[in-house]
C-alpha positions in Angstrom: 125.0 97.8 111.0 127.4 100.3 109.6 125.4 103.2 108.3 126.8 106.5 107.0 124.9 109.5 105.6 124.4 109.3 101.9 122.4 111.6 99.7 120.2 110.8 96.7 122.8 112.2 94.4 125.3 109.5 95.4 123.2 106.6 94.3 122.0 105.1 91.0 118.2 105.2 90.5 116.3 102.0 89.8 114.5 101.5 86.5 110.7 101.5 86.7 110.4 97.8 86.5 113.2 97.2 88.9 111.4 99.5 91.4 108.1 97.7 91.0 109.6 94.3 91.3 111.6 95.1 94.4 108.6 96.8 96.1 106.2 94.0 95.4 108.4 90.9 95.6 108.4 90.7 99.5 104.6 90.6 99.5 104.5 87.9 96.8 107.0 85.8 98.7 105.2 86.0 102.1 101.8 85.4 100.4 103.2 82.1 98.9 104.7 81.2 102.2 101.4 81.8 104.0 99.4 79.7 101.6 101.9 76.8 102.0 102.2 77.2 105.7 98.6 77.5 106.8 97.8 73.7 106.5 101.0 72.9 108.4 100.2 75.4 111.2 96.6 74.2 111.5 97.8 70.6 111.7 100.0 71.6 114.6 96.9 73.0 116.3 98.1 76.6 116.1 96.2 79.8 114.9 96.6 80.7 111.2 98.3 83.9 112.3 101.4 81.9 113.1 101.8 81.2 109.3 102.2 84.9 108.6 104.4 85.4 111.7 106.7 82.6 110.6 106.8 84.2 107.2 108.1 87.5 108.8 111.1 85.7 110.3 111.8 83.1 107.6 110.9 85.2 104.4 110.3 88.9 104.9 113.2 89.9 107.1 115.8 87.6 105.5 114.9 88.7 102.0 114.9 92.4 102.7 118.1 92.4 104.8 119.6 90.0 102.2 119.0 92.6 99.4 120.4 95.4 101.5 123.6 93.5 102.5 124.0 92.2 99.0 124.0 95.7 97.6 126.4 96.7 100.4 128.7 93.9 99.4 128.7 95.1 95.8 129.3 98.7 96.8 131.7 98.3 99.7 133.3 94.9 99.2 131.9 93.8 102.5 128.5 93.2 104.1 127.8 96.8 105.1 124.9 99.2 104.6 127.1 102.1 104.0 126.0 103.9 100.8 122.9 101.6 100.6 120.5 103.0 103.1 119.9 106.7 102.6 118.2 109.5 104.6 120.6 109.6 107.6 120.7 113.4 108.1 120.6 114.6 111.7 117.7 116.6 113.0 117.2 118.4 116.3 115.9 116.0 119.1 112.8 118.1 119.6 111.6 117.3 116.1 111.3 113.6 117.0 109.0 114.5 119.9 107.0 116.6 117.5 106.8 114.6 114.3 106.7 111.0 115.6 103.5 111.6 117.7 101.9 113.5 114.9 102.6 110.7 112.4 101.3 108.1 114.9 98.1 110.1 115.6 97.5 110.5 111.9 97.9 106.8 111.2 95.6 105.8 114.1 92.9 108.2 112.8 93.1 106.8 109.3 92.9 103.2 110.4 90.0 104.0 112.8 88.0 105.9 110.2 88.6 103.3 107.5 88.0 100.3 109.6 84.3 100.1 108.7 85.2 100.4 105.0 87.6 97.5 105.4 84.9 95.3 107.0 82.6 96.1 104.0 85.4 95.3 101.5 86.0 91.9 103.2 82.3 91.0 102.8 81.9 92.3 99.3 85.0 92.9 97.1 87.0 90.2 98.8 84.3 87.8 99.6 85.7 85.3 97.1 88.7 84.7 99.3 88.7 81.3 101.0 87.7 81.2 104.6 91.2 80.1 105.8 92.6 83.3 104.3 91.0 85.4 107.0 92.9 85.1 110.3 91.0 83.9 113.3 92.3 83.6 116.9 89.3 82.1 118.6 89.1 78.6 120.0 92.7 78.3 121.2 94.1 77.8 124.7 95.4 80.7 126.7 99.0 79.5 126.6 99.0 79.3 122.8 97.5 82.8 122.5 100.0 84.3 125.0 102.9 82.8 122.9 101.3 84.1 119.7 100.9 87.6 121.1 104.6 87.6 122.2 105.8 86.4 118.8 103.4 88.9 117.1 104.8 91.8 119.0 108.4 90.8 118.3 107.7 90.2 114.6 105.8 93.4 114.3 108.5 95.7 115.7 111.3 93.8 113.8 109.4 94.0 110.6 108.8 97.7 111.0 112.5 98.4 111.4 113.6 96.3 108.5 110.7 97.5 106.3 111.7 101.2 106.9 115.4 100.4 106.0 114.3 98.6 102.9 111.3 100.6 101.6 112.1 104.1 102.8 115.9 103.9 103.2 116.7 101.9 100.1 113.9 101.9 97.6 112.4 105.3 98.0 115.6 107.3 97.3 116.1 105.2 94.2 112.8 106.7 92.9 114.6 110.1 92.8 113.9 110.5 89.1 110.2 111.0 90.1 111.2 113.9 92.3 108.3 115.0 94.5 106.2 112.0 93.4 108.6 109.5 94.8 107.1 109.3 98.3 103.6 108.8 96.9 104.7 106.0 94.5 106.7 104.4 97.4 103.7 104.5 99.7 101.3 103.0 97.1 103.7 100.2 96.2 104.4 99.5 99.8 100.6 99.2 100.4 100.0 97.0 97.3 102.5 94.5 98.5 100.4 93.7 101.5 98.7 90.8 99.6 97.7 89.1 102.9 95.3 92.0 103.7 94.3 93.6 100.4 91.3 95.3 102.1 93.8 97.4 104.1 95.7 98.8 101.2 93.9 102.1 101.1 94.4 102.6 104.8 98.1 101.8 104.5 98.5 104.3 101.7 96.9 107.1 103.5 98.4 106.1 106.8 102.0 105.8 105.6 102.0 108.7 103.0 102.8 111.6 105.4 105.6 109.5 106.9 107.1 108.8 103.5 107.0 112.5 102.6 108.5 113.5 106.0 111.3 111.0 105.8 112.1 112.3 102.3 111.8 116.0 103.3 113.9 115.7 106.4 116.2 113.1 104.9 115.9 111.2 108.1 114.9 107.5 108.2 114.7 107.4 112.0 111.4 109.3 112.0 109.9 106.5 109.9 111.4 103.7 112.0 110.1 105.2 115.2 106.6 106.0 113.9 106.3 102.6 112.2 107.6 100.6 115.2 105.3 102.4 117.6 102.3 101.9 115.4 103.0 98.2 115.1 103.5 98.0 118.9 100.1 99.7 119.3 98.6 97.1 117.0 100.0 94.4 119.3 98.4 96.0 122.4 95.1 96.2 120.5 95.4 92.5 119.6 96.0 91.7 123.3 92.8 93.6 124.1 90.7 91.9 121.5 91.8 88.4 122.5 91.8 88.7 126.3 89.0 91.2 126.8 
């Protein structure tokens, strides 16, 4: 990927509706894919989680990278991310060792504290969702679960990298007309597009908000990529613990 530093002043802001559409469309697409894929996955004797994992590789990543490279083609005459992905300013190395762990700790605390709230939301506000909508990994052989965990880990890290390029590096700077409100709007829309887990949207907003502000403040997308990737890697480790404990 050819990336060059670009400032917010060098890009054209999106309209309100364009921003909303581009933020929410990935979530809509993967939701539709999940609904269609669950019966197929279950007929194959695989956990429902595979439906969302396949969606990451077949829908989420291709769509988001497709948008980025399409914009790069229009801007540069070739498939390049130069001038498309923003926030590429350099920062001292020590700041990565300071900010990334702090962002990670903050997100972990948010998810731990709000986990009981999410359980309540599943049983109350979202009790109308069909049973197959809730992911279950029980009742499957060890081999299938091992493969699932490996695919889950790869999908989680890959999705984190692409999502940061798309949501923080591409969409957030094009909210520049909102000035200081841009990171908040970006974090809210990013959370809302998680239609497969609507009970987690508050946790995602609070967990990702400091990261969005820091990326914008430091003009450095790598802080978000590292923090998001490590958080998703940690979720993989927790999944391993919950399945094989």
